[in-house]
C-alpha positions in Angstrom: 0.0 0.0 0.0 3.0 2.3 0.7 4.4 1.9 -2.6 1.1 2.4 -4.4 0.5 5.7 -2.4 4.1 6.9 -3.3 3.6 6.1 -6.9 0.3 8.3 -6.8 2.1 11.1 -5.1 4.7 11.0 -7.7 2.2 11.1 -10.5 0.4 13.9 -9.0 3.8 15.8 -8.4 4.9 15.3 -11.9 1.5 16.3 -13.2 1.5 19.7 -11.1 5.1 20.3 -12.4 3.9 20.0 -15.9 1.0 22.3 -15.2 3.3 24.9 -13.3 6.1 24.9 -16.0 4.3 24.3 -19.2 0.5 24.8 -18.6 0.1 21.1 -19.6 -2.2 18.8 -17.7 -1.0 15.2 -18.7 -3.8 13.5 -16.8 -6.4 15.5 -18.6 -4.7 14.9 -22.0 -4.4 11.2 -21.5 -8.0 10.8 -20.1 -10.2 13.1 -22.1 -10.1 16.5 -20.4 -10.3 17.6 -16.7 -14.0 16.9 -16.3 -14.0 13.2 -17.7 -14.8 10.5 -15.3 -11.4 8.8 -15.9 -9.4 12.0 -15.2 -11.6 12.5 -12.0 -11.0 9.0 -10.9 -7.1 9.6 -11.4 -7.4 13.0 -9.5 -9.1 11.3 -6.7 -6.8 8.5 -6.4 -3.8 10.9 -6.4 -5.6 12.8 -3.7 -6.2 9.8 -1.6 -2.6 8.6 -2.1 -1.4 12.1 -0.8 -3.7 11.8 2.2 -2.3 8.3 2.9 1.3 9.5 2.5 0.8 12.0 5.3 1.1 8.9 7.5 4.7 8.5 6.4 5.5 11.7 8.3 4.7 9.9 11.6 6.1 6.4 10.9 9.2 5.4 13.0 12.3 5.3 10.7 15.2 2.9 11.0 18.5 4.8 11.8 21.1 4.2 9.2 24.7 3.8 10.5 
């Protein structure tokens, strides 16, 4: 689950980077516009992945020696 959430966060970050730098929404382009049902599903999954990734901040980490 952690890997899937991280993958979704990466997809979202790359998409926002493209929007910010080039005004290009890759998700909307691939799935038929911002208001298409497929785009909305992807946006929702990215949002849920980001919400889940918040838990990464509170997990105990192993110390690397």
